[in-house]
N, C-alpha and C positions, 0 to 999 in steps of 0.2 A: 684625365689623369687622376683626378680626385676619386672618381668612382673605382678605378683600378686599385688605388691604395686602400680605400675602404674595404673592398672585397678581400684583399690579401690580409688585412687586419682581422676581419671576421673569421676567415679561414684559419688563421693562426690561433685565435681564441678557441675555436671549436676543437682544433687538434690538441691544444693544451688541456682543455677540460676533459676530453675523452681519455687522455693519457693519465690524468690525475685519478679519474674514476677507476681506471683499469689497474694501476700500479700502486695506488696509495695504500698504506698499512691500515687495516680496520681492527678495532678492538673486538676480540672474540666475546660473544654473548654467553653468559653462564646459564646452563640449563637449570630450570627450577627443580628443586628436590621432588621426588615422587611422593613423599609423605611429609607431614609436619614433623618438626624435631620431637623425638621421644616416642613417635608412633611407629610400630613395627611395619615393615613392608608387607603389602598384601601378596600372598603366595597362592597361586592357582593349585587346585588339587591335582591336576594332570602334571604340573611341574614337580610337585612333591613326589607323586608316584613314580615318575620317570627317574627322578634322582635316586629314590630308594631302590628302584629296579636296577640301576646301573651299579650300585655299590653293595646291595644285599647279597649275603652268602646263604646257601642252603643250610638249614639246621642240621641235616644229616645227608650223607652221600646217597644218591639214588640207588635203588636196588638193582643188582645185576640180574641177567637172565637166569643164572644158576640159583640165586636167592629166590626168585619167583618160582622156579621149578620145584623148590623144596616147600612151598606153601602147603598148608593143610586147609582145605576149604570145606565148608559145610553149607547146607541149605536147611532152613528151619521153617516149618509151617505145616499146613496152611492156617492163617488167622482169618477170622471172619470180618474183622473191622480194622480200619487204619489205626484207631486208637490203641487196640491191643498190640498191633504190630509195632507201633512207636514205643510202647512200654517195653516190649521185648528188646527192641533195638537199644534203648537206653541202658538196659541191664547188661547186654552183651558187648556193647561198644568198648568198655575198658579192656576186654580180653581179646580184641581183634586188631588186625592191621588195617583192614578196610571192611566196610559193611554197607549194604544197600538194600532198599526195599523194592520188591518187584510185584507187579499186579498180574494176575491171570484170571481167566474166567472158567468156571466149572459148573457142570450140571449137578444140582443138588435136589434131593428129595425133600419136598415141603409137606408131605402128608399122603394119605391114602383115601381113595374114594371107593365106597361100596355102592353098587347100583345094579338095577335090572336093565339089560339092554333095551334099546328103543323098540317099542311095539309098532306093528304096521299102521295102526290108526290111533287116534286119541281115544276112541271108544274102548278099544282093547286096553289101553293104558289105564283108563279110569276103572275098568272092570277088575284089572289086576290089583289096583289100589284098594278097591272095596274088599277083595279077597284078603289082602294084608290086614285091613282094619278088622275084618270079621275074625281073624286069627290072633287078634290082640296086639298087632304091630301098630304103633302110633307114630314113630319117628320115620317118616318118609315124605317125599315131595315129588309130584309129577311135573316134569319139565315141560313147559307149554310153548317154548319158542327157542330159536337158535339151532346150532348144530346138533344138540342133544335132545331135540324135541321128542316127546313121548317116551323118554327115558324116565325111570323111577329111581330117584336118588335115595339111598338108604343110610347115608351118613358120611361125614368126613372125619378122619382119624389121624392124629399125629403119630401114633404108634402102630406099626404094622401088625403086631400081635392082636391089638384090639380090633383092627380091621378084619383080620382073619376070623376072629370069634363072631363078629357080626355076620360075615359071609356064611359061616357054618350054621348060625341060628336061622337065617332065612332059607338056606338050602334044606334045613330040616322040615320046612313047611311045604316041600315039593317044588320049589322054584330054583332057578339057576342064576344066582347073583354072581357078579364079577368084582374083582378088586383091581384098581388101577393106581399106580404111583403117580402123584402130582409132582412135576419137576419144574425148576426154574434155572435159567442161566444167570448166575450171580458172580460178582467179583470176589476173589480170595487173594490173600497177600502172603508173600514169602520173604524171608530174609536170606540173602546170599552174603557170606563173609569168609574171610581168611583169618585163621587164628594167629595171634601174636607169638605163641609158643606152643608147648604141648597142651593137648586138650585136657582140661580138668575132668575128673571123674564125675563131678556134679554139674557139668555144664548146663544141661537141660533144666535142672532144678533151680538154676539161678533166675529163671523167669517165672514169675507168679501168674496164676490164672492163665496158663497156656492152653487150657482146654485139650483139644485133640491134636495140637501141633506136635510134630515129631522131628527129631534131628536126623539128617541124612548126610552121608559123605557125598561130596559133589566135586566135579571137575572144576579146577580153577580157570577163570576167564580173565 
């Protein structure tokens, strides 16, 4: 009998304790502040950008297809260096709605080579060289190796006119020299832009040291 009473008492205590834990009112804990008093809240860059993007308005209305169709577009170049192209871009940007730099590759003449074509043998090349020397020609070189072996080089010239005069001089000695242009594939730079209004009469003159760059009407893209 005693054991049964003790068991019922313990059971009642357990039920009472569980009910108190489940239904008792608990004081709500206060969250600690994110920052100390007087210190501004840390704001992530992404949060700031998103907030600005949600509320920012365009400074001007986007252009309509009709507006774009009325654009006047030009291409200006070529420029030999990026530095010259950037200088031209800086000068033209205030007059444009949009402007960009574009790179292309072009074959450019780097000089002219005057030479006597390759002889069948080294002995013949040396004999021809002695003939040149005997006739007072000093500026020549016998190529001894490579693709141009046994060729006699008579000079490299930047100006085509000078190369032709050299060729005529050697031809006057009874020989048959050739002139070949020396070329390289080099980058050149262009500016593509749309004007912000009517094209000024002195548009090209706004750019200093433009060299051989020229202004052309272009299709807007």
